[in-house]
TORNUMAR-92926 format. One record per residue: residue in one letter; x, z, y of N, C-alpha, C, O in turn; residue number from 1. Coordinates in steps of 0.2 Angstrom, whole numbers. Layout:
r;n_px;n_pz;n_py;ca_px;ca_pz;ca_py;c_px;c_pz;c_py;o_px;o_pz;o_py;k
A;X;Z;Y;X;Z;Y;X;Z;Y;X;Z;Y;NUM
...
END
This chain:
r;n_px;n_pz;n_py;ca_px;ca_pz;ca_py;c_px;c_pz;c_py;o_px;o_pz;o_py;k
M;268;-99;-305;269;-96;-298;261;-95;-296;257;-99;-297;1
N;260;-89;-294;253;-87;-292;252;-90;-285;257;-92;-281;2
R;246;-89;-283;244;-92;-276;248;-89;-270;249;-92;-266;3
Y;249;-82;-271;252;-79;-265;259;-81;-264;262;-82;-259;4
E;263;-82;-270;269;-85;-270;270;-92;-267;274;-94;-263;5
E;265;-96;-269;264;-103;-266;264;-103;-258;267;-106;-255;6
I;259;-98;-256;258;-98;-249;264;-95;-245;266;-98;-240;7
A;268;-90;-248;274;-88;-245;279;-93;-245;283;-94;-240;8
E;280;-97;-251;285;-102;-251;284;-108;-246;288;-110;-242;9
R;277;-110;-245;276;-115;-240;277;-112;-233;280;-116;-228;10
W;275;-106;-232;276;-103;-225;284;-102;-223;286;-104;-218;11
V;288;-100;-228;295;-100;-227;298;-107;-226;302;-108;-221;12
N;295;-112;-229;298;-119;-228;296;-121;-221;299;-126;-218;13
L;290;-119;-218;288;-121;-211;292;-117;-206;292;-119;-200;14
M;295;-112;-207;298;-107;-202;305;-111;-200;308;-114;-203;15
G;306;-109;-194;313;-112;-191;318;-107;-193;317;-101;-195;16
V;324;-108;-191;330;-104;-193;329;-98;-189;331;-92;-191;17
E;327;-98;-182;327;-92;-178;322;-87;-181;323;-81;-181;18
D;316;-90;-184;311;-85;-187;314;-82;-193;313;-76;-194;19
K;317;-86;-197;320;-83;-203;326;-78;-201;326;-72;-205;20
D;330;-79;-196;335;-74;-194;331;-68;-192;334;-62;-193;21
F;326;-68;-188;322;-62;-185;320;-58;-191;320;-52;-191;22
I;316;-62;-196;313;-58;-201;319;-54;-206;318;-49;-208;23
M;324;-58;-207;330;-55;-211;333;-49;-207;334;-44;-210;24
R;333;-49;-200;336;-43;-196;331;-37;-197;333;-32;-198;25
Q;324;-39;-197;319;-34;-197;319;-31;-204;319;-24;-205;26
I;320;-35;-209;321;-32;-216;327;-27;-217;327;-22;-220;27
R;332;-30;-214;339;-26;-214;338;-19;-211;340;-14;-213;28
Q;335;-19;-205;334;-13;-201;329;-8;-205;330;-2;-205;29
L;324;-11;-208;319;-7;-212;323;-4;-218;322;2;-219;30
G;327;-8;-221;331;-5;-227;336;0;-225;336;5;-228;31
E;339;-1;-219;343;5;-216;340;11;-215;342;16;-216;32
G;334;10;-211;330;16;-210;327;20;-216;327;26;-216;33
L;325;16;-221;323;19;-227;329;23;-230;328;28;-233;34
G;334;19;-230;340;22;-233;342;29;-230;345;33;-234;35
A;341;30;-224;342;36;-220;338;42;-223;340;48;-223;36
F;332;40;-225;327;45;-227;327;46;-234;325;52;-237;37
L;328;41;-238;327;42;-245;334;42;-249;339;39;-246;38
G;334;44;-255;340;44;-259;340;38;-263;336;34;-263;39
K;346;37;-266;347;31;-270;342;31;-276;339;25;-277;40
E;340;36;-279;335;36;-284;328;34;-282;325;30;-285;41
D;326;36;-276;320;34;-273;320;27;-272;315;23;-273;42
V;325;24;-269;325;17;-267;325;13;-274;322;8;-274;43
D;329;15;-279;328;12;-285;321;12;-288;319;6;-291;44
K;318;17;-287;311;17;-290;306;13;-286;302;9;-289;45
I;307;12;-280;303;8;-276;305;0;-277;300;-4;-278;46
L;311;-1;-278;313;-8;-280;311;-10;-287;310;-16;-288;47
S;311;-5;-291;309;-7;-298;301;-7;-299;299;-9;-304;48
F;297;-5;-294;290;-4;-295;287;-11;-297;283;-11;-301;49
G;289;-16;-294;286;-23;-295;287;-25;-302;283;-28;-306;50
E;293;-23;-305;295;-25;-311;291;-21;-316;289;-24;-321;51
D;290;-14;-315;287;-10;-319;279;-12;-320;276;-13;-325;52
A;276;-14;-314;270;-16;-314;269;-23;-318;264;-24;-321;53
Q;273;-27;-317;273;-34;-321;274;-32;-328;270;-36;-332;54
K;278;-28;-330;279;-26;-337;272;-23;-340;270;-25;-346;55
E;269;-19;-336;263;-16;-338;257;-21;-339;253;-21;-344;56
I;257;-26;-335;252;-32;-335;253;-36;-341;249;-38;-345;57
E;260;-37;-343;262;-41;-348;260;-37;-355;257;-40;-360;58
D;261;-31;-355;260;-27;-361;252;-27;-362;250;-27;-368;59
S;248;-26;-357;241;-26;-357;238;-32;-360;234;-32;-364;60
S;241;-38;-357;239;-44;-359;240;-45;-367;236;-48;-370;61
L;246;-43;-369;248;-44;-376;244;-40;-380;242;-42;-386;62
D;242;-33;-378;238;-29;-382;231;-32;-383;228;-32;-388;63
K;228;-35;-377;222;-39;-378;222;-44;-383;217;-46;-386;64
Q;227;-48;-382;228;-54;-387;228;-52;-394;225;-55;-398;65
L;232;-47;-395;233;-44;-402;226;-42;-405;224;-43;-410;66
S;223;-38;-400;216;-35;-402;211;-41;-404;207;-41;-408;67
S;211;-46;-400;207;-52;-401;208;-55;-407;204;-57;-411;68
E;215;-56;-409;217;-59;-415;214;-55;-421;212;-58;-426;69
Q;215;-48;-421;213;-44;-426;205;-45;-427;203;-45;-433;70
I;202;-45;-422;194;-46;-422;193;-52;-426;188;-53;-430;71
T;196;-58;-424;195;-64;-427;197;-64;-434;193;-67;-438;72
E;202;-61;-436;204;-61;-443;199;-57;-447;197;-59;-452;73
K;196;-51;-444;191;-47;-448;185;-51;-449;181;-51;-454;74
K;183;-55;-444;177;-60;-444;178;-65;-450;173;-67;-454;75
E;184;-68;-450;185;-73;-455;186;-70;-462;184;-74;-467;76
T;188;-64;-463;188;-61;-470;182;-57;-472;182;-55;-478;77
K;177;-57;-468;171;-53;-469;167;-57;-474;166;-63;-473;78
P;165;-54;-480;161;-58;-485;154;-59;-482;151;-56;-478;79
K;152;-65;-484;145;-67;-482;140;-66;-487;134;-68;-486;80
END
């Protein structure tokens, strides 16, 4: 869990029931408002944005790791 998720989790634990209800009402109203302006495809794109970004980060990290391993292998097989 990253630092922001830890902060959000602690904040939610400290909130009262009324605060949670208020925030959920605000989220619901925002969703309904966006739904009036956007189509289903647009909403799906917005909701999947975080997943796509996470996948790109993971792919980039894997590429860097593979590249690093290849460099290490080349150094080890290089004649002296």
